[in-house]
C-alpha positions as CSV (number, residue, x, y, z in Angstrom):
1,M,11.2,47.0,-39.9
2,M,10.3,48.7,-36.4
3,K,7.7,50.3,-37.5
4,T,6.1,47.3,-39.2
5,L,5.9,45.7,-36.4
6,L,4.6,47.9,-33.6
7,S,1.9,48.1,-36.3
8,M,0.8,45.0,-36.5
9,L,0.5,44.8,-32.3
10,T,-2.3,48.1,-32.7
11,L,-5.1,48.7,-34.7
12,V,-3.8,47.9,-38.1
13,A,-4.8,47.4,-42.0
14,A,-8.9,47.9,-42.4
15,L,-10.1,44.9,-43.9
16,P,-13.7,44.6,-46.1
17,V,-16.5,44.0,-44.6
18,A,-17.5,40.8,-41.4
19,A,-19.9,38.0,-43.1
20,G,-20.7,37.7,-39.1
21,E,-19.9,38.9,-35.6
22,L,-20.1,38.0,-32.0
23,V,-19.8,41.0,-29.2
24,L,-17.5,39.8,-26.2
25,Q,-19.5,39.1,-22.5
26,P,-17.3,37.1,-19.8
27,V,-18.7,34.5,-19.1
28,E,-18.1,31.4,-16.7
29,I,-16.0,28.4,-17.1
30,R,-14.9,25.9,-14.8
31,E,-10.8,25.7,-14.0
32,W,-9.6,22.7,-13.8
33,K,-7.0,21.2,-11.1
34,A,-4.6,18.4,-12.9
35,V,-3.9,15.6,-10.2
36,H,-3.4,11.6,-10.2
37,G,-5.6,9.2,-9.3
38,Q,-4.3,5.9,-7.9
39,V,-6.6,2.5,-9.5
40,E,-7.4,1.0,-6.0
41,T,-10.0,-1.5,-5.1
42,R,-13.0,-0.9,-3.7
43,D,-12.6,-3.7,-1.1
44,R,-8.9,-4.9,0.4
45,V,-9.8,-7.8,3.1
46,P,-6.9,-9.7,4.3
47,A,-6.9,-13.8,4.1
48,R,-6.6,-14.8,7.7
49,A,-5.2,-18.4,9.2
50,R,-8.1,-19.5,11.4
51,I,-5.5,-21.3,13.8
52,G,-1.6,-21.5,14.5
53,G,0.7,-24.0,13.2
54,T,3.0,-24.9,9.4
55,L,1.8,-23.2,6.3
56,V,1.9,-26.4,4.7
57,E,0.1,-26.0,1.1
58,L,0.0,-22.2,-1.0
59,K,-2.3,-22.1,-3.6
60,V,-2.2,-19.0,-5.2
61,T,0.2,-16.3,-5.8
62,E,-0.4,-12.0,-6.5
63,G,-2.8,-11.8,-9.6
64,D,-4.6,-15.0,-8.9
65,R,-8.2,-14.4,-9.6
66,V,-9.7,-16.7,-6.4
67,E,-14.2,-16.8,-5.6
68,A,-15.4,-16.2,-2.7
69,G,-14.5,-19.2,0.2
70,Q,-11.9,-20.6,-2.5
71,E,-9.4,-22.4,-0.2
72,I,-5.9,-21.0,-1.0
73,A,-3.8,-22.2,1.6
74,R,-3.5,-25.3,4.2
75,V,-2.0,-25.0,8.0
76,E,-1.5,-27.8,10.0
77,D,-1.3,-28.5,13.6
78,D,0.9,-31.3,14.8
79,K,-0.4,-31.4,18.2
80,L,-3.8,-31.9,16.5
81,T,-2.7,-35.3,15.0
82,F,-1.6,-36.3,17.9
83,Q,-5.1,-35.2,20.2
84,L,-6.6,-36.9,17.5
85,R,-4.6,-40.4,18.5
86,A,-5.5,-39.5,22.0
87,I,-9.1,-39.7,21.7
88,D,-9.4,-42.4,19.4
89,A,-7.8,-44.9,21.9
90,Q,-9.2,-44.1,25.0
91,L,-12.8,-44.3,22.7
92,T,-11.2,-48.2,21.7
93,A,-11.0,-48.6,25.5
94,L,-14.4,-47.8,26.1
95,R,-16.7,-49.3,23.5
96,T,-14.9,-52.5,24.6
97,Q,-16.0,-51.5,28.5
98,L,-19.4,-50.6,27.2
99,Q,-19.3,-53.9,25.3
100,T,-18.2,-56.3,28.8
101,A,-21.0,-54.1,30.5
102,T,-23.5,-54.1,28.1
103,T,-23.2,-58.6,28.2
104,D,-22.5,-58.6,32.4
105,L,-26.1,-55.9,32.0
106,D,-27.6,-58.8,29.8
107,R,-26.4,-61.6,32.2
108,G,-27.6,-59.8,35.3
109,E,-31.4,-59.8,34.0
110,A,-31.5,-62.8,32.9
111,L,-30.0,-64.0,36.3
112,R,-33.1,-60.9,38.1
113,E,-35.0,-62.7,36.8
114,R,-34.2,-66.2,38.6
115,G,-33.8,-64.6,41.4
116,V,-30.2,-65.2,41.5
117,I,-29.0,-62.1,41.9
118,T,-31.0,-58.5,43.5
119,Q,-32.3,-56.1,41.6
120,Q,-29.2,-53.9,43.6
121,R,-27.0,-55.4,41.6
122,L,-28.5,-55.4,38.4
123,D,-28.8,-51.3,38.8
124,Q,-25.7,-51.1,39.2
125,L,-24.7,-52.8,36.2
126,R,-27.3,-50.1,34.2
127,T,-25.1,-47.4,36.1
128,Q,-22.0,-48.6,34.7
129,V,-23.2,-48.5,31.2
130,D,-24.8,-45.5,31.3
131,I,-21.3,-44.4,32.3
132,L,-19.9,-46.1,29.9
133,Q,-21.9,-44.5,28.0
134,G,-21.8,-40.7,29.0
135,Q,-18.2,-41.0,28.3
136,I,-17.7,-42.1,24.8
137,G,-20.2,-39.4,23.9
138,T,-18.3,-36.7,25.7
139,A,-15.2,-38.7,23.9
140,E,-17.0,-38.3,20.5
141,A,-17.9,-34.7,21.2
142,E,-14.1,-33.9,21.6
143,R,-12.9,-35.3,19.0
144,R,-15.8,-33.3,16.6
145,V,-14.3,-30.3,18.5
146,I,-10.6,-31.3,17.3
147,E,-11.6,-32.8,14.3
148,Q,-13.2,-28.7,13.3
149,Q,-10.0,-26.9,14.1
150,V,-8.2,-29.3,12.0
151,A,-10.6,-28.4,9.2
152,E,-10.4,-24.8,10.3
153,G,-6.6,-25.4,9.1
154,A,-8.1,-24.3,5.4
155,V,-7.6,-20.6,4.3
156,L,-10.3,-20.1,2.8
157,S,-10.6,-16.5,0.6
158,P,-13.4,-14.2,2.3
159,D,-14.3,-12.8,-0.9
160,A,-14.0,-13.2,-4.9
161,G,-11.5,-11.1,-6.7
162,V,-7.7,-10.5,-7.0
163,V,-4.6,-11.9,-4.4
164,L,-2.6,-8.7,-4.2
165,A,-0.3,-9.7,-2.0
166,V,0.7,-12.8,-0.6
167,P,3.4,-12.0,2.3
168,Q,3.7,-15.5,3.1
169,S,5.8,-18.7,2.2
170,L,5.4,-22.6,2.0
171,G,6.6,-24.0,6.0
172,S,5.7,-20.2,7.8
173,V,4.9,-20.3,11.0
174,I,1.3,-18.9,11.2
175,T,-0.6,-17.7,14.5
176,P,-4.2,-17.6,14.9
177,G,-5.4,-14.5,12.8
178,E,-2.3,-14.0,11.0
179,T,-2.6,-12.5,7.2
180,V,-1.9,-15.1,5.1
181,A,-3.1,-13.3,1.6
182,A,-4.3,-9.9,0.7
183,I,-7.4,-9.9,-1.8
184,G,-8.5,-7.3,-3.3
185,G,-12.4,-7.5,-4.8
186,G,-15.6,-5.5,-5.9
187,G,-14.3,-3.8,-8.7
188,V,-11.9,-0.6,-8.9
189,F,-12.2,2.6,-8.5
190,L,-9.7,5.7,-8.5
191,R,-8.7,7.2,-4.7
192,L,-7.3,10.7,-5.2
193,A,-5.2,12.9,-3.2
194,V,-6.1,16.5,-3.4
195,P,-4.6,19.7,-2.2
196,E,-7.2,20.7,0.9
197,R,-6.6,24.3,-1.0
198,H,-9.1,23.3,-3.2
199,A,-11.2,21.1,-0.9
200,A,-14.2,23.8,-0.5
201,A,-14.7,23.6,-4.2
202,L,-15.5,19.5,-4.7
203,A,-18.9,18.0,-4.7
204,E,-19.9,14.4,-4.7
205,G,-21.4,14.4,-8.4
206,D,-18.8,16.4,-9.9
207,A,-18.0,15.2,-13.1
208,I,-13.9,14.1,-13.5
209,A,-12.0,14.5,-16.6
210,L,-9.8,11.3,-17.1
211,G,-6.6,12.1,-18.8
212,A,-4.1,14.9,-19.9
213,G,-6.5,17.2,-21.3
214,V,-10.0,17.5,-20.3
215,G,-11.0,13.0,-21.0
216,L,-9.2,9.9,-22.2
217,D,-11.0,8.5,-25.6
218,G,-14.1,10.4,-24.4
219,Q,-14.6,9.2,-20.5
220,T,-15.1,10.9,-17.5
221,G,-15.6,10.2,-13.4
222,R,-18.0,10.5,-11.1
223,L,-16.6,12.0,-7.9
224,A,-18.2,9.7,-5.2
225,K,-17.3,10.3,-2.0
226,I,-15.3,13.2,0.3
227,Y,-13.5,11.8,3.1
228,P,-13.9,14.2,5.7
229,Q,-10.5,13.8,7.8
230,I,-7.5,15.5,6.5
231,E,-3.4,13.9,6.0
232,G,-0.9,15.9,5.5
233,G,-2.4,18.5,3.7
234,R,-4.5,16.6,1.4
235,V,-8.4,15.5,1.2
236,I,-8.7,12.2,-0.2
237,A,-11.8,11.4,-2.7
238,D,-13.2,8.0,-4.3
239,V,-13.7,8.6,-8.3
240,E,-16.0,6.0,-9.6
241,V,-15.0,5.3,-13.6
242,E,-17.5,2.8,-15.9
243,G,-14.7,0.0,-17.6
244,L,-11.6,1.0,-15.5
245,D,-9.0,-1.3,-16.1
246,G,-8.6,-3.0,-13.3
247,R,-5.5,-4.3,-14.0
248,F,-2.9,-2.9,-12.5
249,V,-4.4,-2.0,-8.6
250,G,-2.0,0.9,-7.7
251,R,-1.4,2.3,-11.6
252,R,-1.4,6.2,-11.6
253,V,-4.1,7.9,-13.4
254,P,-3.9,11.2,-15.1
255,V,-7.1,13.4,-13.7
256,R,-8.7,17.0,-13.8
257,L,-10.9,17.7,-10.7
258,P,-13.3,21.1,-11.4
259,V,-12.5,23.1,-8.3
260,G,-14.0,26.0,-9.0
261,T,-15.6,29.0,-12.2
262,R,-13.5,32.2,-13.7
263,A,-14.7,34.4,-15.8
264,A,-13.7,35.0,-19.1
265,L,-13.4,35.8,-22.9
266,L,-14.4,34.0,-25.6
267,V,-14.4,33.5,-29.3
268,P,-14.6,31.1,-31.9
269,P,-11.5,29.2,-33.0
270,G,-11.4,30.2,-36.5
271,A,-11.7,33.9,-35.1
272,V,-8.1,33.7,-34.4
273,S,-5.6,34.0,-36.9
274,R,-1.5,33.5,-36.9
275,A,0.6,36.0,-39.3
276,G,4.5,36.8,-38.3
277,G,4.4,34.7,-35.1
278,L,1.5,36.8,-33.6
279,D,-2.1,35.8,-33.2
280,F,-5.1,38.0,-34.2
281,V,-8.7,38.9,-33.9
282,T,-10.4,40.5,-36.4
283,V,-13.3,43.3,-34.5
284,A,-15.0,46.0,-35.7
285,G,-13.9,49.4,-35.6
286,Q,-15.3,52.1,-34.2
287,A,-17.4,54.9,-36.1
288,G,-17.6,52.9,-39.1
289,A,-14.1,52.6,-39.7
290,G,-14.1,49.3,-40.6
291,P,-12.7,45.9,-39.3
292,V,-10.0,45.7,-37.7
293,R,-7.0,43.2,-36.9
294,R,-5.7,43.5,-33.2
295,A,-2.9,41.7,-31.5
296,V,-4.3,38.7,-29.0
297,V,-3.0,36.7,-26.6
298,P,-4.8,33.3,-26.7
299,G,-5.2,30.7,-23.8
300,E,-6.1,26.8,-24.9
301,I,-9.7,25.9,-26.0
302,V,-12.5,25.2,-24.1
303,T,-15.2,23.7,-23.6
304,H,-18.5,25.4,-23.4
305,D,-22.1,25.0,-23.9
306,G,-20.7,22.0,-25.9
307,A,-18.9,23.4,-27.7
308,E,-15.4,24.7,-28.1
309,W,-14.0,28.2,-27.8
310,R,-10.8,30.2,-28.0
311,E,-9.9,31.7,-24.8
312,I,-8.5,35.3,-25.3
313,L,-6.2,36.1,-22.4
314,S,-5.5,39.6,-23.4
315,G,-5.9,41.9,-26.1
316,L,-9.4,42.2,-26.6
317,V,-12.0,44.1,-24.1
318,P,-16.0,43.4,-23.2
319,G,-17.9,44.5,-25.1
320,E,-16.4,44.6,-28.4
321,T,-17.8,43.0,-31.4
322,V,-15.8,40.3,-33.0
323,V,-16.1,39.6,-36.8
324,T,-16.8,35.9,-37.1
325,G,-16.5,33.6,-40.6
326,H,-13.9,36.6,-42.8
327,D,-13.1,35.9,-45.9
């Protein structure tokens, strides 16, 4: 039994003449690093309150789709309501005074024509009308300012997209500029955190394979951006993937990155046969001795020049002739 095993590990049984031959030469293949990418929205912008007050209406929740400019919440400040009522009362009084002053002016002009009052008195009546009109204009402008503040109580979505977070609840007291909801828009991409030792091997435009293997249903992405700042020993990079599912922001997706190249010996997958728990490749013998089987340690299936090959880790050396397509 031991003799049989030793014979299988070395150059054993001679075989008939092969149907094809391949001279082994090292080829450069890509090395891939398996990491995980996280689905992120291109834009993540907060919808902020423009005035302070109480959150009296909340129209969205996490996962809702919104359009740019859509009202998603409303903030009210009772002080603004009281100010409007005070200005309305002031306007009512001023308009009444203006009506009286206008009547006095009309009467004064009629009396002036008959020479009953002086021109100075008539000018005083005109001045009084002008003053009241100016006060009414000022009060109306103040009212428009407060009306604008009330209108700004509407919290609007800054962008079209999906609501990612709503950190507030009805009845909350809001300060100006406080975030009411976070909106994600602009589509989605994959954000990677790559160990810094691989940073030099990355280049914008590189093809990125999705999934546990070389691809996931044939999908690949493009390395769109590499950030220059290293955080926690990792380089941040963004990958664009056409048709990426953006229903779950933050979802982790397995990704394989090209991090360099190395020399490898490749043979067609069909050149590797298995017997007795060992893998063999048929090679041409020396000095016309005929083809023999060589025990090898195969690696993974790799893609090179658009075709699939089996990498041979040990058992073969460059320059040997592999016999392929043997019957």
